[in-house]
C-alpha positions as CSV (number, residue, x, y, z in Angstrom):
1,M,152.3,-41.2,210.6
2,S,153.7,-40.2,213.9
3,E,153.2,-36.5,215.1
4,Q,155.9,-34.0,214.8
5,K,157.2,-32.4,217.9
6,I,157.4,-28.7,218.2
7,L,159.4,-27.1,221.0
8,I,158.7,-23.5,222.1
9,V,161.1,-21.7,224.3
10,D,160.4,-18.1,225.6
11,D,160.5,-16.5,229.0
12,E,157.4,-14.6,228.3
13,A,154.1,-16.6,228.9
14,A,152.1,-14.4,226.7
15,I,154.5,-15.1,223.6
16,R,154.5,-18.9,224.3
17,T,150.7,-19.0,224.4
18,L,150.5,-17.0,221.0
19,L,153.0,-19.3,219.5
20,R,151.3,-22.4,220.7
21,C,147.9,-21.1,219.4
22,A,149.5,-20.4,216.0
23,V,151.3,-23.7,215.3
24,S,149.0,-26.1,217.0
25,A,147.3,-28.3,214.6
26,P,146.5,-32.1,213.9
27,G,149.9,-33.9,213.4
28,F,151.9,-31.7,215.9
29,S,152.6,-32.1,219.5
30,V,153.7,-28.8,221.0
31,Y,155.9,-28.4,224.2
32,E,156.8,-25.4,226.0
33,A,159.8,-24.3,228.2
34,D,160.4,-20.8,229.8
35,C,164.2,-21.0,229.6
36,G,167.1,-22.8,228.0
37,K,167.7,-25.0,231.1
38,A,164.1,-26.1,231.0
39,A,164.2,-26.7,227.3
40,L,167.3,-28.9,227.6
41,S,165.5,-30.9,230.3
42,L,162.5,-31.4,228.2
43,A,164.4,-32.2,225.2
44,A,166.2,-35.1,227.0
45,Q,162.8,-36.5,227.9
46,Q,160.8,-35.7,224.8
47,G,163.3,-35.1,222.0
48,P,164.1,-35.0,219.2
49,F,162.0,-32.2,218.0
50,A,161.1,-31.4,214.3
51,L,161.3,-27.8,215.0
52,V,162.3,-25.5,217.8
53,V,161.0,-22.0,218.1
54,S,163.1,-20.0,220.5
55,D,163.6,-16.5,221.8
56,I,167.2,-15.3,221.6
57,L,167.4,-13.1,224.6
58,M,166.5,-15.1,227.7
59,P,167.9,-15.2,231.3
60,G,170.6,-17.6,231.9
61,M,171.0,-19.2,228.4
62,D,170.3,-17.5,225.1
63,G,168.5,-19.1,222.2
64,I,171.8,-19.5,220.1
65,E,173.5,-21.3,222.9
66,L,170.5,-23.5,223.4
67,A,170.3,-24.4,219.8
68,R,174.0,-25.4,219.8
69,K,173.3,-27.8,222.8
70,L,170.3,-29.3,221.2
71,T,172.1,-29.7,217.9
72,G,175.1,-31.4,219.7
73,A,172.8,-33.8,221.5
74,G,170.8,-34.7,218.4
75,K,167.7,-33.3,219.8
76,A,166.9,-30.8,216.9
77,Q,168.1,-29.6,213.6
78,R,165.6,-27.1,212.6
79,F,165.2,-23.6,214.4
80,L,163.1,-20.6,214.1
81,F,164.6,-17.8,216.2
82,V,162.5,-14.7,217.4
83,S,163.5,-11.5,219.2
84,G,162.4,-8.0,219.7
85,Y,165.8,-6.8,220.8
86,C,168.4,-8.2,218.3
87,D,169.6,-6.3,215.2
88,G,168.0,-8.3,212.3
89,E,170.9,-7.1,209.9
90,Y,173.3,-9.4,211.7
91,M,171.1,-12.3,212.5
92,P,171.8,-14.3,209.2
93,E,175.5,-14.4,210.2
94,R,174.8,-15.3,213.8
95,I,172.5,-18.3,212.9
96,S,174.5,-19.4,209.8
97,E,175.9,-22.3,211.8
98,F,172.4,-23.8,211.7
99,P,171.7,-24.9,208.1
100,V,167.9,-25.1,208.5
101,S,166.9,-22.0,210.5
102,A,165.3,-18.7,210.1
103,F,164.9,-15.4,212.2
104,L,161.6,-13.3,212.8
105,P,161.9,-9.9,214.6
106,K,159.2,-9.2,217.2
107,P,156.5,-8.1,216.7
108,F,155.8,-10.6,213.7
109,S,152.5,-11.2,211.9
110,I,150.7,-14.5,212.3
111,P,150.9,-15.1,208.4
112,D,154.8,-14.5,208.3
113,L,155.1,-16.8,211.4
114,L,153.2,-19.6,209.7
115,H,154.8,-19.2,206.3
116,T,158.3,-19.4,208.0
117,F,157.2,-22.4,210.2
118,R,156.0,-24.3,207.2
119,E,159.1,-23.4,205.1
120,L,161.4,-24.8,207.8
121,L,159.5,-28.1,208.3
122,E,159.6,-28.5,204.5
123,Q,163.4,-28.4,204.5
124,T,165.4,-31.6,205.0
125,P,168.5,-31.3,207.2
126,A,171.8,-32.3,205.5
127,G,172.2,-35.5,207.4
128,V,168.8,-36.7,206.7
129,R,169.1,-35.7,203.0
130,A,172.5,-37.5,202.7
131,A,171.1,-40.6,204.2
132,A,168.2,-40.6,201.8
133,V,170.5,-40.3,198.9
134,R,172.6,-43.2,199.9
135,Q,169.5,-45.4,200.2
136,K,168.3,-44.6,196.8
137,P,168.7,-47.7,194.6
138,A,170.9,-47.6,191.5
139,S,168.9,-47.7,188.3
140,S,169.5,-50.5,185.9
141,A,170.6,-49.8,182.3
142,L,168.8,-52.8,181.0
143,R,164.9,-52.6,181.0
144,R,162.6,-55.5,180.4
145,P,159.4,-55.0,178.3
146,A,156.4,-53.5,180.1
147,T,153.7,-56.0,181.4
148,P,150.3,-55.5,182.7
149,L,151.6,-55.7,186.3
150,D,153.8,-52.7,185.4
151,T,150.8,-50.8,184.3
152,V,149.1,-51.5,187.6
153,R,152.1,-50.4,189.5
154,T,152.3,-47.3,187.4
155,L,148.6,-46.5,188.1
156,R,149.2,-47.1,191.8
157,R,152.1,-44.6,191.9
158,K,150.1,-42.1,190.0
159,T,147.1,-42.5,192.6
160,R,149.6,-42.1,195.5
161,R,150.9,-38.8,194.0
162,L,147.3,-37.6,193.4
163,Q,146.5,-38.6,197.0
164,A,149.5,-36.7,198.3
165,K,148.6,-33.6,196.3
166,R,145.1,-33.8,197.7
167,G,146.6,-34.0,201.2
168,A,148.8,-31.1,200.5
169,L,145.8,-29.0,199.2
170,L,143.7,-29.8,202.4
171,E,146.6,-29.0,204.6
172,D,146.9,-25.6,202.8
173,A,143.3,-25.0,203.4
174,S,143.7,-25.8,207.1
175,W,146.7,-23.5,207.5
176,A,144.6,-20.6,205.7
177,L,141.5,-21.1,208.0
178,R,143.9,-21.1,211.1
179,T,145.6,-17.9,209.8
180,H,142.3,-16.1,209.4
181,A,141.1,-17.2,212.8
182,L,144.3,-16.0,214.5
183,L,144.1,-12.7,212.6
184,L,140.6,-12.2,213.8
185,W,141.7,-13.1,217.4
186,Q,144.5,-10.4,217.1
187,I,141.9,-7.8,215.8
188,D,139.6,-8.7,218.6
189,T,142.4,-8.3,221.2
190,Q,143.4,-4.9,219.8
191,Y,139.9,-3.7,219.6
192,A,139.3,-4.7,223.2
193,A,142.6,-2.8,224.3
194,I,141.4,0.3,222.5
195,Q,138.0,0.2,224.1
196,A,139.7,-0.1,227.6
197,I,141.8,2.9,226.9
198,Q,138.7,4.9,225.7
199,R,136.9,3.9,228.9
200,R,139.7,5.4,231.1
201,L,139.8,8.6,229.1
202,P,136.8,10.3,230.7
203,A,138.0,9.5,234.1
204,R,141.4,11.0,233.4
205,R,139.9,14.1,231.9
206,A,137.6,14.5,235.1
207,M,140.7,14.4,237.3
208,L,142.3,17.2,235.2
């Protein structure tokens, strides 16, 4: 199975790093761009992308306009918008033109990010879903008696379903481990920031 390509677009390097750390995993290739123009250039070379995670308010081109251009060019159909300055109450209406999309207000938690990320990837865009329906063969009204070969085929189908469930369980476990690791990283980062503030307090008090 080929890797799914993820595009992260944000003008803040720290946010891009956090998002990359959160979504990087086997089976994904993660690309970054610091603005809409750079994202379009990258999409022309590396697209299409399975999912685009984009800030909304960016210099030059905002995330909504970028999503329109990527959709029109056939480079992406799933979008996760993030922002710390947009009113979340009006976001569902703003992103309604993108059938497979979601919005997360900054600051967001890592579990919320990963949960939304997975939900979007599991959704099938309308165009792909319609094509799959057209390709489904019509069932025949007449059935022949079952044969030993049919039994073998049935067992193979059941085996494939069990293997798929096993793969899904392993993937869930992988996501859970990465979520806990990122939460620990967040805790360590915040603890280090608190310690730095505490170290500066005596100096400030001495100055007073």
